[in-house]
N, C-alpha and C positions, 0 to 999 in steps of 0.2 A: 503495499501500499504504499503511495508515494506523499509526500507530504502534502501535492496540491489535495488530492483527494480526502484526507485527513481534515482539509479546513472545508471543502466546499459541504462535506459530513456534519462539523462540528457547527458551520453556518446553519443549515438545512434544519437541526436539527432544534438549533435556537429555533430562525423563525415559526417552525411548526409550535414549539412551546408555548409562543409570544401570541399565535392564534386562538390558543385554547380559550375557551371559554370561562371557566375558574383556573384561577392562578395556579400557578406549576411550583410557586415557592411561596408559602404561607407561616406566618410564625403566632402562635399561639400564646396566651397568658402563660402556660405551663414551660414552654421555652423562656420568654421575659423573665420567669420565677429564676429560672436556672442561671441564665446569664448575669441579674443580679448578684446573687449568691454565688457566683463564683470571683463576682467583680470586688464583693463584700470580702471573699476569704484572702483575694491576691491582695489586693490595696490596701486594706483594713490595719495589716499588720505593721504596712509601712507607712501609714497617717499617724497610728498610734506610737510607734516609735518615735517619731518626728516630734509631734506635741509631747510625750514625755520628757525631750531630750531638753528641748525650748523649756520644758516648765522646769528642770532640774536646773540648765544655765540662769534664768531668772533666779531663782533662788539662792544659787551661789550668789550670784551679782548681790543680794538685796543683803545678805550675812557678811560680805565681803563690806559694805557702806558702798556701793555701787548703785548706780540707777540713771 
C-alpha cells in the first residue's frame, strides 16, 4: 500500500464520518468527570506543594522580622 493510497483512505474515512447524521466522537458526563479527576490527581499535588512552600517562606520571613 503506497503513501498516496493510505492518504486517500484516511481522507475518505474522515469525509464519511463527517457526513454521518450523529456525531462519531462524543464526550459525555462520565468522560468529563474522569478528565477532571485525572487533572486534580496530576496537578493537585504540584499546586499544594507550591502553596506549602510559599506559606513556609512567608512564615520564615515573619520570624526573621523581614516583610
